[in-house]
C-alpha positions in Angstrom: -3.1 -13.7 32.0 -1.3 -12.5 29.0 -3.5 -14.5 26.8 -6.6 -12.9 28.4 -5.2 -9.2 28.2 -3.8 -9.8 24.7 -7.4 -10.7 23.4 -9.3 -8.5 25.7 -7.4 -5.2 26.3 -5.0 -4.9 23.4 -3.4 -1.5 24.5 -2.5 -2.8 27.9 -0.8 -5.8 26.5 1.1 -3.8 24.0 2.1 -1.5 27.0 3.0 -4.4 29.2 4.8 -6.1 26.7 6.8 -3.0 25.5 7.9 -2.8 29.5 8.9 -6.4 29.4 11.5 -6.1 26.6 12.7 -3.1 27.9 13.4 -4.2 31.1 14.8 -7.6 29.7 12.3 -9.4 31.0 11.8 -12.0 27.9 11.0 -15.1 29.9 7.9 -13.5 31.1 6.8 -11.5 27.4 4.5 -12.9 25.2 6.8 -13.6 22.7 4.0 -15.8 20.2 1.8 -12.8 20.2 4.9 -10.1 19.8 5.9 -12.1 16.6 2.4 -12.2 15.3 2.0 -8.4 15.7 5.6 -7.6 14.0 4.7 -9.7 11.3 1.5 -8.1 11.0 3.5 -4.8 10.9 5.3 -6.0 8.1 2.4 -7.3 6.1 0.8 -3.6 6.8 3.9 -1.9 5.1 3.1 -4.3 2.0 -0.8 -3.3 2.0 0.4 0.2 2.3 2.4 -0.1 -1.0 -0.4 -1.9 -2.8 -2.9 0.8 -2.2 -0.9 3.8 -3.1 -0.3 1.9 -6.3 -3.8 0.9 -6.7 -5.1 4.8 -6.2 -1.8 6.0 -8.7 -2.8 3.2 -11.4 -6.5 4.2 -11.0 -5.6 7.7 -12.0 -3.1 7.1 -14.8 -5.8 4.6 -16.2 -8.2 7.6 -16.1 -5.8 10.1 -17.1 -5.1 7.9 -20.2 -8.4 6.7 -21.1 -10.7 9.9 -19.9 -8.6 12.6 -21.6 -11.1 14.9 -22.0 -11.9 14.8 -18.3 -8.5 15.3 -17.0 -8.6 18.1 -14.1 -6.1 19.7 -11.8 -7.4 16.9 -9.1 -6.4 13.9 -10.8 -2.8 15.5 -11.7 -2.5 16.3 -7.8 -3.6 13.0 -6.5 -1.0 11.7 -9.4 1.7 13.7 -7.9 1.0 13.4 -4.6 0.7 9.6 -5.1 4.1 9.1 -6.5 5.6 11.3 -3.7 4.2 9.2 -1.1 5.4 5.7 -3.0 8.9 7.0 -3.4 9.0 8.1 0.5 7.3 4.6 1.5 10.1 2.7 -0.6 12.7 4.7 0.8 11.6 4.2 4.6 10.9 0.3 3.7 13.9 -0.3 1.0 13.6 -3.8 1.4 9.6 -3.4 -0.2 11.0 -3.2 -3.6 11.5 -7.0 -4.0 7.9 -6.9 -3.7 7.1 -4.6 -6.4 6.7 -6.8 -9.5 3.6 -8.4 -7.5 2.5 -5.5 -5.7 1.9 -3.8 -8.8 0.1 -6.9 -10.4 -2.1 -7.3 -7.4 -2.8 -3.0 -7.4 -3.3 -3.0 -11.2 -6.3 -5.2 -10.8 -7.6 -3.1 -8.2 -7.2 0.1 -10.0 -9.0 -1.7 -13.0 -12.3 -2.2 -11.0 -11.9 1.4 -9.5 -11.4 3.0 -12.9 -13.9 1.2 -14.3 -16.7 2.1 -11.5 -15.2 5.9 -11.5 -15.5 6.1 -15.4 -18.4 4.2 -16.0 -16.5 2.2 -18.5 -16.5 -1.5 -18.5 -13.5 -3.4 -17.2 -12.6 -5.0 -20.5 -12.2 -1.4 -21.8 -8.8 -1.4 -19.9 -5.7 -3.4 -20.8 -5.5 -6.9 -19.2 -1.9 -6.3 -18.0 -0.7 -3.0 -16.2 0.7 -1.2 -19.2 2.8 1.2 -16.7 6.2 0.1 -15.4 7.4 0.9 -12.1 9.9 3.8 -13.8 7.3 5.2 -15.5 4.6 5.1 -12.4 7.2 6.9 -10.2 8.7 9.2 -12.7 7.2 12.7 -12.2 8.1 13.5 -15.5 5.9 10.8 -17.5 2.5 10.8 -18.5 0.5 8.8 -20.1 -0.8 9.5 -23.9 
């Protein structure tokens, strides 16, 4: 029954599992699927980190490589993403151990997006991320 509910009505399954856990009825709980969902939530937090870094890197690349097109909108997006990244890392401190890989993955996405938005070739941007995490999160730092 639980398998069927998990596959056919996730909302009902989630509420049932929460009630079972709160009641201490672990034997009746769908432990395997609960574990999968918890792992998925953790992966979602990592994806959030990578997505925010990609948006920030995209705008930092545009800021650096299109100085004549700089706008208030770009500036505010950079400021907003820095705030959101710092808050996300404060709420999920263990993600700091994933920053190096997230930076690398996000930068690749950012190059593609910056190329799309600017019309420049992908190879017009550095192969490796030119922004350190410290620079990226520092409100006072702006690419030259």
